[in-house]
N, C-alpha and C positions, 0 to 999 in steps of 0.2 A: 504493500500500500504506500502510495506517495503521500506522506504526512501533510505536506504543504497544500496539496490539492484537496485533501480531506478537510483541513481547517477552513479553507476558502469556501468549500461546498457548504459547510455548516454555517459559515458567516452569511452566505447568500440566503440560506433558509431562514436565518434569524431576521434578516432584513424584510422578509415577506410579512412579518408581523403575526404569524400564526400562533407563536408561543405566548403572545401577550394575552390571548383569550383565556378566560377562566375555564371554559369548557375543554379546551385543548389540554391544559395542565391537569385538570381533574381526570380526564380520560387516560392520560399518560400514567398517572399514579395508580389508577384502578387496574390498568393493564399490567403494570409492573407487579402489583400485589398478586394478581391472578396467576401470572406466569411463574412467579416464585413458588406458589402453591403447587402448580402443575409440575414443576421441576425439583421439588423438594428432595426427592430420593437421589437425584443426580448431584445436587449440591452437597448432601450428606456424604455421598460416596467420594466426591472430590476432596472434601475436608479430611476424610479418613485416609485418602491416598497421600495427601501432602503432609498432614500433621498427626495422623492416627487418632483423630478426634472421635470420640464415641458419638452415637446418634443423639443421646440426650444432651451432651455438652454442645454439640453442633447446633441443636435447636435453641438451647438456653442462651448461648453466648453469641449466636450469629443470626440464625433465621428468625427466631421468635422476636428478638429485639428489632430487627429490620421491619418485620410485619407490623409491630406496634407503632413504629415511627411512621410508616406509610398510612396506617389508619388514622393516626393523630393528625397528620398533614391533610388528609382528605376531609376530616371532620372540621378543621379550622381554616381551610384554604380561603373560603369566601370572605372570612373576616380579615385574614392576613393581607389580602390584596387591596383592601379598601384604603383610600387616602385617609391620612390621620389629621384631624383638626388640631390646631395650635392656637394659643392666645395671640392676640395682635396688640402690640404696644400702642399707647395713645398717640404717639407721633405719626403712626401710619393710618390712623382713623380717617375716613371709613374704609375698611378693607377686611378681607378674610385671609387667614394664614393656614396653610396645610402643607403636608409633605406626601409625596406619591412614591410608593415602592415600585421600582422598575428593575428589570433584569439587567445584568452587565452585558450579556451577549454570549460569545463562545467561551466556555470555561473549561479548564483542564483540571481533572481530579486524578492525582497520583496516590496510589494506595500501597500499603505494606503487605507482608506475608503472614503476620502472626494471627490476625483475624481477617483473612483475605476477603471474605464475602461481606461481612458486616462493615468493615472500614472502607469498602468501596461503595456500597449501596446507600449507607446513611447519608454521606455527603451528596450523592446523586439525588436523593429524595429532596433535599433542600434546593438543589440546582433546578430540578424540574418544577417544584412548587413555585419558585421565584420567576420562572419563565425563560430560563437560559437554554442554550444548546450545549450539552455536555460532551466532552471527550474523556473517556476513562482510560487510564493506564495502570492496570493491575500489575502486581509484582511477578517477576520471572522466577522467583524462588518458590512460588506456589503455583506451578504450571497447570495442575488439574483444575484448581478453582478458577484460575484465569481463563482457561478454555470454557468452563461452564458459564462464567460471566459473559464471555463473548457470545456464546449461544443464547443466553438469556436475553441480552440486549438486542441481538439480531432478531429474535422471535417477537420482541416487543415493539421495536421502533425501526423506522427507515433510517439508514445511516446519514441521510441529509440532516437529520435532527439530532441523533445521539449515536455515538460510535465508540468502539473499543479498539485500542491499539495494543497489540501483543508484542512481546520482544523484551530485550534487556537494555544494556547501557547504550547501544547504538541508537535505539529508538528513543530512549530517554533524552539523549543529547539532541537528537533531531527535533523532538517535541519542544524542548526548551529554546530552540532557535526561533520558534514561531511566535507570532504576536497573539496573545490571548487577552481577553478582557478581565479574567480573574484566574488565579491558580490556587488550588487547594491541595496541599501536600501533607501526607502522614508518613512519618518515618524517622530516621535517625537525625541527630543534630548535624553530622558531617554532610549528609546529602541535602538536608534542609538549607544549609548555608549556600550550597551550589545552586539550589533552586531559587533562593532569594536573590543571589547574585544575577542569575539569568533574568529574573523578573524585573530587577532594577533597571536593566537596559531599556526597557519599554515603559518603565514606571507602572508596571502591572500590579494592581492590588493583590494581596496574598494572605492566605491563612496557612500557618505552619503548626501542625500537631506533632510534637516531638516526644521527648521522654525525659529521662534523667533518673537520678537515684532518689526514689520516693521513700522517705523515712517513716518509721513507726516509733512512737513513744509509748512505753508502757510504764505508768507511774505507780507509786506505792499504794494508791487507792483503787487500782483497777481490779476488775473481776478477772482473775488470771485464767480460770477455766474457759470463760466465754471469749477472752482475748485470744487464747491459743486456738480455739475452735475456728474462730473467724479468720485468724491469720493463716491457718492451714488452708482454708477455703480460698482466700485471696491470693496467697503466694503461689500455690501449686496448680491452680487452674491453668490449663493450657501449658503445663510444665514450666510455669513461671514466665512464659513468653508473652507477657502482657505489659503494655507501656505504663500502666498505673499499678502494677503489682508492688507489694511491699518489697523494697530493695534491701533494707537492713533494719534491725530493731535496736533501739536504745531503751534499755530496761533498767529500772531502779535495782541496784545491786542486791537489795534484800528480797527481790522477787525473781531474780534470775534463775535460781535452781528450780523453783516451782514452775516457772514458765517453760523451761526445757522439758521437765517431766510431763507437763500437759501437752506440749507440742509432740512429744514421742507418742503419747496415747492417741491423739487425734490423727496423726499420720498413719499409725497402724490401723486405726478404725476406718478412716476414709480411703486409704490406699492399700487394701489387702493384697497379698501376693499369691500367686499360683504355686503349683508344686515345683516349678522350675525357679522359684525365688524371684519371679518377675512381677512387677506391679500390674494389676489387672486393669485393662481399658485406660492405659495412661498415654497421653500424647507424646510424640517423639520430638526431638530437637530437629529443627527445620533442615539442616544439612551438616555435612562433615566438618565444614569450616567452623560453624558455631559450636558443634559438639566438642571439637578439640580446644576451642577457646575456653569453654566452660570447664573442661577437665584441667586446663592449665591454671585457671583461677582457684581451683580447689587445692592445688599443689602447695604443700608445706603449711596448710591451715589445719586447725584443730577441729576435726569432724567428730561430732558427738551423736548425730543421727544420720543414717543413710550413708551416702558417699559411693554407693556401688554404681558402676557404669556398665552399659551393655552396648559396646561399639557396633556390633552387627545390626542392632536395632536403633542406633542413634538415640539411646535412652539413658537418662540419669535419674535414679530414684530420688524422691524428696529428701533433701539434705539440709542439715542445720550445722553451722560452724560457730564456735564460741571463742571468746578472747581475741577477736579479730582487731588488728591495729588499723587506724585510719590511714596509715601509710601503706598498707598491704595492697597488692595489685587488684584484689577483688573490690576494693573501695575506691578505685580510680576511674571506674567506668560503670555504666548501667549493666547489671548482671544479665538480665533477660534470660533467665533460666531458673531451675528449681533449687537454687542455693540460697540459703538464708543466714547471713551473718548476725550474730548476737553480740552486742557491745553494752557493757554495763556502765552506769553512771552513778555518782554519789548524790549530786545535786541537780535538780531540774534545770537550773540556769546553765549548767555545763552542757547539757544536751541541747538546749536552745542555741547556745553559742556555737556548737559544732555545726548545727544545721545552717545557721546564719552565715557561717564562713564559707559555705559551699554554694554552687550555682542553685538558683531557685528551682525547686523540684516541681514536677507535674502534679504530684499528689502528696498529701501528708495524712497519716492516720494516728489518732490519739486514743489510747485506752486509759480512761480515768473516770472516777466518780466525783471528782472535785470540780464544781462549776467555775471556781476561780482559776483553775488550771485551764479549763476550756477557753475562758476569755483571754488568758495570758498567751496561749498558743495562737489563737486567732488574731490577736493584736500584734504580736511581735515577730511572726514568721510569715514570709510571703511564699505562696505556693499556688498552683493552678486551682486546685479544689481538693476536697477530701472528706473524711468521715470522723466523727467522734464515736468511739466504741463500735466501730465496724471498719471494713475496708472494701474497696472497689465499688460499693453499691451506689455511690453518687453518680457514677457513669450511666447507670441503668435508668435514671429518672428522665422522663420526657420534659419535665418542667424546669430542669436546671441546665444552664449553659455549661458546656464542657470545653476546657481548653487550658493551655499552659501560660506561663509568664516567664520572661527572660529567656534563658537557654532551653526552657521546656516548651516554648511555643508562642505563637501570636494568633489572637483571635479565638473564637469558640463556635460551637455548633451543638446540635441535638434539639429536637422539637422546633419551637418558634425561632430559636437562635440559628438554626440551619437556614431557614427562610431569610432571616435578616442578613446572614453572612453573604448570601448570594444575591442580595438586593442592594441597589443604590437608592437612597431616599432623597428624592428630588424636592427641594424646598421651594414653595411658591407663595407669593403674595398677590392676591387678586384685588386690585384697587378699584374702588367705585369711580365712575365717571360723572356721577350726579353732583358731587361736592368736591371742590378743589381748594383747600385752604392755602392761602398765600404765604404762610409763615416761612416755608422752606426755600422760597425763591428769593433771589437777589432783586433789588438791593436790600441790605439789612440795615434797619434803623434801630434805635434804642428799644423801641417797643417790641420789635421782632426778637432782638437778642434776649430780652428778659423772658419772653415766652418760650424760646428755644431752651434756655437754661432750665426753666421750670419743667418743660416736658421731658428733658433728658436727665433730670436729677431725681 
């Protein structure tokens, strides 16, 4: 496929104005939802092929979330596309002020491999709802899902309107040479920097959904049993290959031993093994390169739970490491795997200071029963979003915007925020022609000057 030809073809379709109509957007969303339902078994099989995801995990973390987002957009689309009324200052009287949400045009959505279906389709929902012509570029690391996405979009839409570009670095580079009206990228910081650099050449607006080392704080007042249960859920989902997974735990030193004991219990309970000593229905690491990287990060660390690797299956069992130094290799990069370092602290301010001294994380999770601690963490640490006494679950809310800050991203989406991300709000003043006060026009005399001061103060 000639990428420049495809971009121009979709630009011409956008100029036709068809995507501006409510009926067009609604029909596109409904068709997308219907086709996903029709192809659900194919999507599940592709996720199993690329990541060894079980059927229930595929539905819970990918397909089900996507369908909820589509239904929410369909339900609210008529309200979202209406112009918004705004107050009009006295200086502009008589007039009406309002803003109109309009699509950017041809938009590029570049998605990652860890949740390859969900992280492609959720931005697409926002792009469609806002009236854009989307081009999707799924990851080459998850080829089975990328091919299913190509089939899905081909079954839903004419490629004049919405298309999928398959391929790897060559295609990515060619795409980033094109002029888009908006770019939405999900992936690593390093690649995000390249995308932003390319976007800057055309001053293209951009959303970057990145990652980082999302910390967990477990204080002395926390319910350790519940904290461990929810940490095991949040950390080892998708074998830890989640951008908002707990990356490391800062625990009050008096709670460390109990936390490790409870983590051991819930890992054994949630991830039982078969007769071959292999975790049942456990996702695999995406490829050999990342498997070897994770094995290297475990090297020379104090492993207290797990640590067993299965090279032939690219699998690493849920693992907990203790007494990890902040200078250790595992603390220098986002882990993105089933390895959980535990670091104890004596005073909460020490834990806060350690987090503050590092790049702003995508997520933060606090386990505490002390409301004053809740307020202290919310006030003093900057992060994209998070949970108190839970982890990951803020991402599942249709009503909360999701995104990072600083090194962890720019912009947000989910629910209404997805529509807003892919919309430009055009501000308008509609001035009456029946009355025209003379105060703003030259020449300015003393009377006019006093009135202008009064109106603007």
